C-alpha positions in Angstrom: -130.8 -52.3 -3.4 -134.1 -51.4 -1.8 -134.7 -48.0 -0.3 -137.3 -47.4 2.5 -138.7 -44.1 3.6 -139.0 -43.7 7.4 -139.4 -41.2 10.2 -136.1 -39.8 11.4 -136.1 -40.4 15.1 -132.4 -39.9 16.1 -129.8 -38.2 14.0 -126.8 -39.9 12.6 -125.8 -42.5 10.0 -124.6 -46.1 10.4 -124.1 -49.3 8.4 -124.1 -52.9 9.6 -125.6 -56.3 9.4 -129.3 -56.7 10.3 -130.2 -58.3 13.6 -133.9 -59.1 13.2 -136.0 -59.2 16.3 -139.7 -59.9 16.3 -142.0 -60.4 19.2 -143.5 -63.9 19.7 -147.2 -63.5 20.6 -147.8 -64.7 24.1 -150.8 -67.0 24.3 -152.7 -66.1 27.4 -155.0 -68.8 28.7 -158.7 -67.8 29.0 -160.9 -69.7 31.5 -163.4 -69.0 34.2 -162.7 -69.9 37.8 -165.0 -71.2 40.4 -166.0 -68.7 43.1 -163.9 -70.7 45.6 -160.8 -70.1 43.4 -161.1 -66.3 43.2 -158.9 -65.6 46.2 -156.2 -67.8 44.8 -156.2 -65.9 41.5 -156.1 -62.6 43.3 -153.2 -63.8 45.4 -151.4 -65.0 42.2 -152.0 -61.6 40.7 -150.4 -59.7 43.6 -147.4 -62.1 43.6 -146.9 -61.4 39.9 -147.1 -57.6 40.4 -144.6 -57.9 43.3 -142.2 -59.9 41.2 -142.3 -57.5 38.3 -142.0 -54.5 40.7 -138.9 -56.1 42.3 -137.3 -56.6 38.8 -138.0 -52.9 37.9 -136.6 -51.8 41.2 -133.4 -53.7 40.6 -133.1 -52.2 37.1 -133.7 -48.8 38.6 -130.9 -49.3 41.1 -128.5 -50.3 38.3 -129.5 -47.5 36.0 -126.9 -44.8 35.4 -128.5 -42.0 33.5 -131.4 -39.9 34.6 -133.4 -40.9 31.5 -133.1 -44.6 32.3 -134.0 -44.0 35.9 -137.0 -42.0 34.9 -138.2 -44.7 32.5 -138.0 -47.5 35.1 -139.7 -45.2 37.6 -142.6 -44.7 35.2 -143.0 -48.5 34.9 -143.0 -48.8 38.7 -145.7 -46.0 38.9 -147.8 -48.1 36.5 -147.4 -51.1 38.7 -148.5 -49.0 41.7 -151.5 -47.6 39.9 -154.5 -48.5 42.1 -157.0 -48.1 39.3 -155.3 -50.6 37.0 -155.0 -53.2 39.8 -158.6 -52.6 40.9 -159.8 -53.1 37.3 -158.0 -56.4 37.1 -159.4 -57.6 40.4 -162.9 -56.7 39.3 -162.4 -58.9 36.2 -161.5 -61.8 38.6 -164.1 -61.2 41.3 -167.1 -60.2 39.1 -166.4 -61.9 35.7 -164.6 -64.9 37.3 -161.7 -64.6 34.8 -158.4 -66.3 35.6 -155.7 -63.8 36.6 -153.8 -63.7 33.3 -157.0 -63.2 31.3 -158.1 -60.5 33.7 -154.8 -58.6 33.2 -155.2 -58.8 29.5 -158.9 -57.7 29.5 -158.4 -54.8 31.9 -155.4 -53.5 30.1 -157.1 -53.8 26.7 -159.8 -51.5 28.0 -157.2 -48.9 29.1 -155.4 -49.2 25.8 -158.8 -48.7 24.0 -159.4 -45.4 25.9 -155.9 -44.1 25.2 -156.1 -45.0 21.6 -159.4 -43.1 21.2 -157.5 -39.9 22.2 -155.5 -40.1 19.0 -152.5 -38.1 20.2 -149.2 -39.5 18.9 -147.4 -39.1 22.3 -150.3 -40.9 24.0 -150.2 -43.8 21.5 -146.5 -44.2 22.3 -147.2 -44.4 26.0 -149.5 -47.4 25.1 -146.3 -49.4 24.4 -145.1 -48.9 28.0 -148.5 -50.0 29.3 -148.4 -53.1 27.1 -144.9 -53.7 28.3 -146.0 -54.0 31.9 -149.0 -56.1 30.9 -146.7 -58.6 29.2 -144.4 -58.7 32.2 -147.2 -59.5 34.6 -148.9 -62.1 32.3 -145.5 -63.6 31.8 -145.1 -64.1 35.5 -148.6 -65.6 35.7 -148.1 -68.0 32.8 -144.5 -68.9 33.6 -143.3 -67.7 30.2 -139.9 -65.9 30.2 -139.9 -62.8 28.1 -137.5 -62.4 25.2 -134.2 -60.7 25.7 -131.9 -59.2 23.1 -128.2 -60.3 23.2 -125.7 -58.8 20.8 -122.2 -60.3 20.4 -121.2 -58.3 17.2 -121.8 -54.9 15.7 -125.3 -54.9 14.2 -128.3 -52.8 13.1 -131.2 -53.8 15.2 -134.3 -54.3 13.1 -137.6 -55.0 15.1 -141.3 -54.8 14.7 -141.4 -52.6 17.8 -139.2 -52.2 20.8 -140.3 -51.9 24.4 -138.3 -49.5 26.6 -137.5 -52.3 29.0 -136.2 -54.4 26.2 -133.8 -51.7 25.0 -132.6 -51.0 28.5 -132.1 -54.7 29.2 -130.3 -55.3 25.9 -127.0 -57.2 26.4 -124.0 -56.0 24.4 -125.2 -52.4 24.0 -121.7 -51.4 22.6 -122.5 -53.5 19.5 -125.7 -51.5 18.7 -125.0 -49.3 15.8 -128.5 -48.3 14.7 -132.2 -49.0 15.3 -134.9 -49.6 12.7 -138.5 -50.1 13.9 -141.7 -50.9 12.1 -143.6 -48.9 14.7 -143.0 -45.9 17.0 -142.6 -42.2 16.9 -140.1 -39.4 17.4 -141.2 -38.8 21.0 -141.2 -42.5 22.1 -139.0 -43.4 25.0 -136.9 -45.6 22.7 -136.3 -42.6 20.4 -135.4 -40.5 23.4 -132.9 -43.1 24.6 -131.4 -43.5 21.1 -130.8 -39.7 20.9 -129.3 -39.7 24.3 -126.9 -42.5 23.5 -126.0 -41.1 20.1 -127.4 -44.1 18.2 -129.0 -43.4 14.8 -132.7 -44.5 14.7 -135.6 -44.5 12.3 -139.2 -45.6 13.0 -142.4 -46.0 11.1 -141.0 -48.6 8.6 -144.3 -50.5 8.6 -143.3 -54.1 7.6 -139.5 -53.7 7.2 -138.7 -56.3 9.8 -140.6 -58.9 7.6 -138.8 -57.9 4.5 -135.2 -57.7 5.6 -133.1 -60.8 6.1 -131.0 -61.7 9.1 -127.4 -60.6 8.3 -128.4 -58.5 5.4 -126.3 -55.3 4.8 -128.3 -52.3 6.0 -127.6 -48.5 5.9 -129.5 -46.4 8.3 -129.9 -42.6 7.8 -131.4 -41.3 11.0 -130.9 -37.7 9.8 -132.9 -37.8 6.6 -135.1 -40.8 7.5 -134.1 -43.5 5.1 -133.0 -47.1 5.2 -131.2 -49.0 2.4 -131.2 -52.8 2.4 -128.4 -54.5 0.4 -127.1 -51.1 -0.8 -125.2 -50.9 -4.1 -121.8 -49.4 -4.5 -123.1 -46.0 -5.3 -125.3 -45.9 -2.2 -122.4 -47.1 0.0 -120.1 -44.4 -1.4 -122.8 -41.8 -0.8 -123.3 -43.0 2.8 -119.6 -42.9 3.5 -119.3 -39.4 2.1 -122.3 -38.1 4.1 -121.1 -39.8 7.3 -117.7 -38.3 7.1 -119.1 -34.9 6.3 -121.5 -35.1 9.3 -118.6 -36.1 11.6 -116.5 -33.2 10.4 -119.4 -30.7 10.7 -120.2 -31.8 14.3 -116.5 -31.4 15.2 -116.4 -28.0 13.7 -119.6 -26.8 15.4 -118.3 -27.9 18.8 -115.1 -25.9 18.2 -117.3 -22.8 17.5 -119.5 -23.3 20.5 -118.2 -20.2 22.2 -119.2 -17.9 19.5 -122.3 -15.8 20.3 -125.3 -16.2 18.1 -126.0 -13.1 15.9 -127.2 -12.3 12.4 -124.8 -11.1 9.7 -125.9 -7.5 10.5 -125.2 -8.0 14.2 -128.6 -8.7 15.7 -128.3 -10.9 18.8 -130.7 -13.7 19.4 -130.2 -15.8 22.5 -130.0 -19.6 21.8 -130.9 -21.7 24.8 -131.4 -25.4 25.5 -134.4 -27.6 26.3 -133.4 -30.3 28.8 -135.0 -32.7 31.3 -132.1 -33.9 33.4 -128.6 -33.1 34.7 -126.9 -34.8 31.8 -128.7 -32.5 29.4 -127.3 -29.5 31.2 -123.8 -30.7 30.5 -124.7 -31.1 26.8 -126.1 -27.6 26.8 -122.8 -26.1 28.1 -120.8 -28.1 25.6 -123.0 -26.9 22.8 -122.4 -23.3 23.8 -126.0 -22.6 24.8 -126.7 -19.3 26.6 -128.7 -20.9 29.4 -131.5 -23.4 29.7 -134.7 -22.0 28.2 -136.8 -25.0 29.3 -136.1 -27.4 32.1 -138.9 -30.0 32.0 -139.3 -30.7 35.8 -142.0 -33.3 35.2 -139.3 -35.8 34.1 -138.1 -35.7 37.7 -141.6 -36.5 38.8 -141.6 -39.5 36.6 -138.5 -40.6 38.5 -139.5 -39.8 42.1 -143.3 -39.6 42.0 -145.5 -36.5 42.6 -145.2 -36.0 46.3 -144.9 -33.0 48.5 -141.4 -34.1 49.6 -139.1 -32.2 47.2 -135.9 -32.9 49.2 -134.2 -34.9 46.5 -135.3 -32.8 43.6 -134.4 -29.7 45.6 -130.8 -30.9 45.5 -131.0 -31.4 41.8 -132.5 -28.0 41.1 -129.6 -26.5 43.2 -127.0 -28.6 41.4 -128.3 -27.6 38.0 -128.4 -23.9 38.8 -124.9 -24.1 40.3 -123.5 -25.9 37.2 -125.0 -23.3 34.9 -123.3 -20.3 36.7 -121.5 -18.4 34.1 -123.3 -20.1 31.3 -126.7 -18.3 31.4 -130.0 -18.6 33.2 -132.0 -21.8 34.0 -135.7 -21.6 33.4 -137.5 -24.2 35.5 -141.0 -24.9 34.0 -143.3 -25.9 36.8 -144.9 -29.4 36.6 -146.5 -30.1 33.3 -148.0 -33.4 34.2 -151.4 -34.7 33.2 -152.6 -35.1 29.7 -150.4 -37.9 28.7 -148.4 -38.4 31.9 -150.4 -40.0 34.7 -149.1 -40.1 38.2 -150.4 -41.2 41.5 -153.7 -39.6 42.3 -154.5 -38.7 38.7 -157.3 -40.3 36.7 -156.6 -41.4 33.1 -160.2 -41.8 32.4 -160.8 -38.4 30.8 -162.5 -38.2 27.4 -159.8 -35.8 26.2 -156.9 -35.6 28.7 -154.8 -33.3 26.6 -157.6 -30.7 27.1 -158.2 -31.8 30.6 -156.6 -31.9 34.1 -153.0 -31.0 33.4 -150.2 -28.6 34.0 -151.3 -25.6 36.1 -154.8 -27.0 36.3 -153.5 -30.0 38.1 -151.0 -28.0 40.2 -153.7 -25.5 41.4 -155.7 -28.5 42.6 -152.6 -30.0 44.3 -151.4 -26.8 46.0 -149.1 -28.4 48.5 -147.3 -30.1 45.8 -147.2 -26.9 43.8 -146.0 -24.9 46.8 -143.3 -27.4 47.6 -141.9 -27.1 44.1 -141.9 -23.3 44.2 -140.0 -23.4 47.5 -137.4 -25.7 45.9 -137.0 -23.5 42.8 -136.8 -20.4 45.0 -134.0 -22.0 47.1 -132.0 -22.8 44.0 -132.4 -19.2 42.9 -129.8 -18.2 45.4 -127.3 -18.8 42.6 -128.8 -15.7 40.9 -129.4 -17.4 37.5 -132.8 -19.0 38.0 -136.2 -18.3 36.4 -139.6 -19.9 36.9 -142.2 -20.4 34.2 -145.8 -21.6 34.3 -147.2 -23.9 31.6 -150.5 -24.0 29.8 -151.9 -20.8 31.2 -155.3 -20.1 29.6 -156.7 -17.3 31.7 -155.5 -14.3 33.6 -157.0 -15.7 36.8 -154.8 -18.8 36.5 -151.7 -16.7 36.2 -152.7 -14.5 39.1 -153.3 -17.6 41.3 -149.8 -18.9 40.4 -148.2 -15.6 41.2 -150.1 -15.4 44.5 -148.8 -18.9 45.5 -145.3 -17.8 44.5 -145.5 -14.8 46.8 -146.7 -17.0 49.7 -143.6 -19.2 49.1 -141.3 -16.2 49.1 -142.8 -15.0 52.5 -142.3 -18.5 53.9 -138.6 -18.4 53.1 -138.3 -14.9 54.4 -139.8 -15.9 57.7 -137.4 -18.9 57.9 -134.5 -16.6 56.8 -133.6 -18.9 54.0 -131.7 -17.1 51.2 -133.2 -16.8 47.7 -133.3 -14.3 44.8 -136.0 -11.8 45.6 -135.7 -10.6 42.0 -136.1 -14.0 40.4 -137.7 -13.6 36.9 -141.1 -15.1 36.4 -142.6 -16.1 33.0 -145.5 -17.7 31.4 -145.9 -20.0 28.4 -148.2 -19.3 25.6 -149.5 -22.7 24.4 -153.3 -22.2 23.9 -155.1 -19.7 21.6 -156.8 -18.0 24.6 -153.4 -17.1 26.1 -152.2 -15.8 22.7 -155.2 -13.6 22.3 -154.7 -12.0 25.8 -150.9 -12.0 25.7 -150.9 -8.2 26.2 -152.6 -8.7 29.5 -150.4 -11.6 30.5 -147.3 -9.8 29.6 -148.1 -7.0 32.1 -147.7 -9.6 35.0 -144.5 -11.4 34.0 -140.9 -10.7 33.2 -140.7 -12.9 30.0 -142.9 -15.0 27.8 -142.1 -18.3 26.0 -144.2 -19.8 23.3 -144.7 -23.6 23.3 -145.4 -24.0 19.6 -145.9 -27.8 19.7 -149.2 -27.4 21.5 -150.1 -24.0 20.1 -150.0 -25.1 16.4 -152.0 -28.2 17.3 -154.7 -26.2 19.1 -154.8 -23.4 16.6 -155.3 -25.7 13.6 -157.4 -28.3 15.5 -155.0 -31.0 14.0 -154.0 -34.1 15.9 -150.5 -35.0 14.8 -151.1 -38.6 15.8 -154.0 -39.0 13.3 -152.4 -40.2 10.1 -155.3 -39.1 8.0 -154.9 -35.4 8.9 -151.3 -35.1 10.1 -150.3 -33.4 6.8 -152.4 -30.5 8.0 -150.1 -29.9 11.0 -148.1 -26.9 9.6 -146.2 -24.5 11.8 -145.9 -22.2 8.7 -149.7 -21.9 8.3 -150.6 -18.3 7.9 -153.0 -18.5 10.9 -150.2 -19.7 13.1 -147.7 -17.0 11.9 -150.3 -14.2 12.3 -150.9 -15.4 15.9 -147.2 -15.5 16.6 -146.7 -12.0 15.2 -149.5 -10.8 17.5 -148.0 -12.3 20.6 -144.5 -10.8 19.8 -146.0 -7.4 19.2 -148.1 -7.5 22.3 -145.2 -8.6 24.5 -142.7 -6.0 23.0 -145.4 -3.4 23.4 -145.2 -4.1 27.2 -141.4 -4.2 27.2 -141.4 -8.0 27.8 -139.0 -10.3 25.9 -140.6 -13.3 24.1 -139.0 -16.5 22.9 -139.9 -19.9 21.5 -139.3 -23.2 23.2 -141.2 -25.5 20.8 -139.9 -27.8 18.2 -139.7 -25.1 15.5 -137.0 -23.3 17.5 -134.4 -25.9 16.5 -135.6 -26.1 12.9 -133.0 -24.2 10.8 -135.5 -24.1 7.9 -138.0 -22.1 10.0 -135.3 -19.7 11.3 -135.9 -16.9 8.8 -139.5 -16.6 9.9 -138.6 -16.6 13.6 -136.0 -13.9 13.1 -138.4 -11.8 11.0 -141.2 -12.2 13.5 -138.8 -10.6 16.1 -138.3 -13.3 18.7 -135.6 -12.5 21.3 -134.6 -16.1 22.2 -135.0 -19.6 20.9 -134.7 -22.7 23.1 -134.0 -26.1 21.5 -132.3 -29.5 21.9 -128.5 -28.8 22.6 -127.5 -30.7 19.4 -129.5 -28.2 17.3 -127.7 -25.1 18.6 -124.6 -25.3 16.4 -126.5 -25.6 13.1 -129.0 -22.9 14.0 -126.2 -20.5 15.1 -124.4 -21.0 11.8 -127.6 -20.5 9.7 -128.3 -17.4 11.7 -124.9 -15.9 11.0 -125.8 -15.9 7.2 -129.0 -13.9 7.6 -129.8 -10.2 7.6 -132.7 -9.2 9.8 -134.3 -6.7 7.3 -134.5 -9.5 4.7 -136.2 -11.8 7.2 -138.7 -9.1 8.2 -139.5 -8.6 4.5 -140.1 -12.3 4.1 -142.5 -12.2 7.1 -144.4 -9.2 5.8 -144.9 -11.1 2.5 -146.1 -14.4 4.0 -148.4 -12.7 6.5 -150.5 -11.5 3.6 -150.8 -15.1 2.2 -153.7 -17.4 2.8 -152.1 -20.8 2.1 -149.4 -22.7 4.0 -148.3 -24.2 0.7 -147.5 -20.7 -0.7 -145.7 -19.8 2.6 -143.7 -23.0 2.4 -142.7 -22.3 -1.2 -141.6 -18.8 -0.5 -139.7 -19.9 2.6 -137.9 -22.6 0.5 -137.0 -20.0 -2.1 -135.6 -17.8 0.7 -133.6 -20.6 2.2 -132.2 -21.6 -1.2 -130.7 -18.2 -1.5 -133.0 -16.7 -4.1 -134.6 -13.3 -3.7 -138.2 -13.2 -2.7 
């Protein structure tokens, strides 16, 4: 029996025979063309793009879930990127490369730029870019891309997996788990696995070279472990954990209607982070008290960033309608840019995650921003809609957003279109400058939500995608906790509720700190709600406040982590 440590990408446990899939390297011919042959190469390039675009359009039409549709739409946006196509054409016309070589050369340069950013999410997007590159070069060279066909229940083991390969997989009902040498928690493959309820682990390095075809494999997507040729003891342990997990999930679903509160009766609202209509259904099933974060940019990945919001307007209205009686829906305005490039946006920034993104992008694309506001306002007729602005860094940015929102309200009033004139407005706190002026920001909004994923990264100057320093990314760092405490106190001082919608909101281990800090609400993936609610019911707020007072005086995240562990283990601090 051999045990492998991995990154837990999608919860769950499964056992099966290994189906090993490794990518054959596509040999791209490199040769220079005569000037008289340039037009022919350019024509072949356009035909190849057209062919791949037609294939993606066909897959998009057959796609069922919003996630699948969004993913194919992203690929089509890549194919429609004028900068990519222009870069390839320059390689043909100026360097006299053959079309396939030009595609490879131009794409390699884009990948180099994105790799230099170092962000984990950005690196995962590189896989999608390479996916499209291989599709186009495959058309140009006449080589058919590999497809995965499953005829029996298996654990899929691969060096890496492209989104298109997973979506095109034949015999998906036989896929019991996924093990990848590469990848991350936020990759599209991981997102799909979570949505389909398929256990997945990534970051196994060279596992696909070590495991044998047909070898017995156990995958623990909850704890991040893989066992190849497990012994009887490991098999028995797996069966016990699997059955316990199934029983626990069934019990938590039964208790979904119970309101979240501490043992001493303190109420904390548990909400859901979602990005499509299917996620709203999951939120209701899990007993969430509303949607604390609806990521509207995922719809942009599906439809493209245009001023025509007619389709999305219907989705906003549908989502708000379906959540009536189940809490409020918080629509975050477009958080595109950074690592999500759409038509009209340049990917050639030195540091896009600190560049033209979120409200910065929207305030430059005011018609698009205004159209989205109008759509959200129309959906507010249901009486349970809130709007929230991401990545606010200055008071002036927030004031500009509020002014545009007022203009949109006047527009609907003039047209006598119904909307909620008392719709709540909020801002996210994701950058240190916003945290430091949170008292001033709180005076202008109805609620505040902290996006801890970005805030922790910016406060500690730690890129989670950089393996050399990723161990320094600590949400329990004293600097982060002190800043969170300051934001909570500033907001409560203005009578404004404050919540968390970052990853730590769904981390039951961090819950004592969040309760002790005084957060009013926590927004998380729907599947996390049951466990967080149960953990909350065993806590007493004064104990959590005492814990926070103790850790705020510490100067080491290691000491904080040790005290937090002691608290969670049930020992007195």
